[in-house]
C-alpha positions, 0 to 999 in steps of 0.5 A: 385845494386851490383851483386856478381861474382863467379869465373868460368871455362871453357874449350877452345880447350882442355884446362882449363881456370878460370875467377876470380874477380881481386883485388889489389893484382894483380896490378903487374900482370896487369902492366905487361900484359900492358907492354907485349901487349903494346910494354913496355908501360902501358896506364892505371898505378898503380893509374888508376887500384888501382881506377878502381879495389876499385870500387866494386859497378859499377866496375868488372874486372875480370882476366883470368887464365890458367891451371897453375893458371897464370894470362894471360889476363883480362877485366874491365868494369863498368856498370850501369841500361842502358849500360855495358862499357868495360874500358880494355881488354888485354891478354898476346901476347903468349895467343893471337889468341887462342879465349881467347879475344872473351871468354873475351867479350862474358863473358862480354857481357853475364854480361850485359845481367844479368844486363838487361843493354840495351847496351855494349859500348867501345872504340877502337884505329883506328888503332887496325884491330884484335879488330875491326875485333873481335868486328864487328863479336860479332855485335858492331857497330861503333858509333863515332869517338873520335879524340886524345882520347889516350893520349900517342900517340894521336890517334883517337879511334873508339867508339863501341856500341852493342845494347842488345834489339833487335830493329829488331822486327817485328812490328804487321803492318809489318804481 
C-alpha cells in the first residue's frame, strides 16, 4: 500500500531546503538538471521520466528545492515489501559538494526503513568515484558488476546494496 509523502524542509549549513514530491509539471526542470549533471546528455528522456512520475503507487520521486523554491536536485525510487531501489539521483553542479546528495540519500534510506524494506539498492557508474565514496560511507556494499549497463557509452555499473536488517546481531551462543 502506498504511503503519502509529506513535503518537508531541512536545514543544512545555515540554509533551508525543501523536499517536495515531483509531478509531471517538473519534467523540463528534471531534464535541465540531467543536462547539467551529465555534460549536455539526458540519460533519461522525457518519456522515461513521465512514466516514472506517473507510477505513484510504488514509486517516489522527490525534488530538492533551495530557499528561493528553485528545483536544484532530485532523487527517485521504486519499492516493494522487500526492497527500495534508487533509480536516479542528481544535484545541479553549482550545488554539489555541499552535502545535499548525502541528504537526499539519507532521506530515501529513511523512507525504506519507514516502509519496512529489508534493503536499499542502486547502480552507479564504475567510474563515478565521488558517488561510490558517498555510498560506501552510507554503508552500501558492492554487490556485482553489470557489464555495459549504461546505453549511451556502454559503461559498466556497480550494483550496490545496503542491508537494513542488522545481520550482525550477536547469537545467544556467543554470550
